[in-house]
C-alpha positions in Angstrom: 143.9 69.8 92.0 142.9 69.6 88.4 141.4 72.6 86.5 138.1 70.8 86.4 138.0 70.2 90.1 139.1 73.7 90.8 136.4 75.0 88.5 133.7 72.9 90.3 135.0 74.0 93.7 134.9 77.6 92.7 131.4 77.2 91.2 130.1 75.6 94.4 131.6 78.4 96.5 130.0 81.1 94.3 126.7 79.3 94.4 126.8 79.1 98.2 127.6 82.8 98.4 124.8 83.7 96.0 122.3 81.6 97.9 123.0 83.5 101.0 122.6 86.8 99.2 119.2 85.7 97.8 117.7 85.7 101.3 119.6 88.4 103.0 117.0 90.7 104.5 116.8 94.4 103.8 118.4 94.3 100.4 116.9 95.3 97.0 118.1 91.8 95.8 115.8 90.1 98.4 112.9 92.4 97.6 113.2 91.5 93.9 113.1 87.8 94.8 110.1 88.4 97.0 108.2 90.0 94.0 109.3 87.3 91.6 108.3 84.6 94.0 104.8 86.1 94.4 104.2 86.8 90.7 106.2 84.0 89.1 105.8 81.3 91.8 109.5 80.8 92.0 112.7 82.8 92.4 113.4 83.0 88.6 112.3 86.0 86.7 109.2 85.9 84.4 107.4 88.6 82.4 104.7 89.1 85.0 107.3 89.4 87.7 109.3 91.9 85.6 106.1 94.0 85.2 105.4 93.8 89.0 109.0 94.9 89.8 108.7 97.9 87.4 105.4 98.9 89.2 107.0 98.5 92.6 110.0 100.6 91.6 107.7 103.3 90.2 105.5 103.3 93.3 108.1 103.1 96.1 111.3 104.4 94.6 114.7 103.1 93.5 115.3 100.8 96.4 111.9 99.1 96.6 111.6 100.3 100.1 108.9 98.2 101.9 108.5 101.0 104.6 107.6 103.6 102.0 104.9 106.0 103.0 103.1 108.4 100.7 100.3 109.9 102.7 97.7 107.2 103.0 99.6 104.7 100.9 102.1 102.2 102.3 104.7 99.7 101.2 106.5 98.7 98.0 103.2 98.7 96.0 101.7 101.7 97.9 98.6 100.0 99.2 95.8 102.3 100.3 93.4 101.5 103.1 91.0 99.4 100.9 93.9 97.3 99.6 95.4 96.7 103.0 92.1 95.6 104.5 91.0 93.4 101.5 94.3 91.8 100.6 96.5 92.0 103.7 99.4 94.1 104.7 102.7 93.6 106.5 106.0 95.4 106.5 107.6 92.3 105.1 108.5 92.6 101.4 107.5 88.9 101.0 104.0 89.5 102.5 103.6 92.8 100.5 104.4 91.0 97.3 101.9 88.2 98.0 99.2 90.8 98.9 100.0 92.7 95.6 99.7 89.4 93.7 96.3 88.7 95.3 95.2 92.3 94.4 96.5 91.9 90.9 94.6 88.6 90.4 91.3 90.5 91.2 91.9 93.9 89.6 94.8 93.5 87.1 97.2 96.5 86.9 94.3 99.1 87.1 94.9 100.0 90.8 98.4 101.2 90.1 99.1 104.5 88.3 102.5 103.3 87.4 101.3 100.2 85.5 
């Protein structure tokens, strides 16, 4: 096998492994992708997605725990009762990210102390 063919084969193997990691549930990596997808409309990072990730880290802790509970606030973005009823809520980080994006579209970063 030539060096080029070996490099291509290795690259494809690494890409396949990374693709599986992107969608592996219950990982911080997956939660970051969920937030990027909601705020950037793809899996690639963007400035708005980076800001949303910073807010979620501040609100829910260092592992972006989607099951975070802080009194009346729930999830990665710590939605209160109003936000849950108005923008939706699920324990899925993908659904939480989409709901946070809908909330952000209406209110900007004002609802989050961490913003």
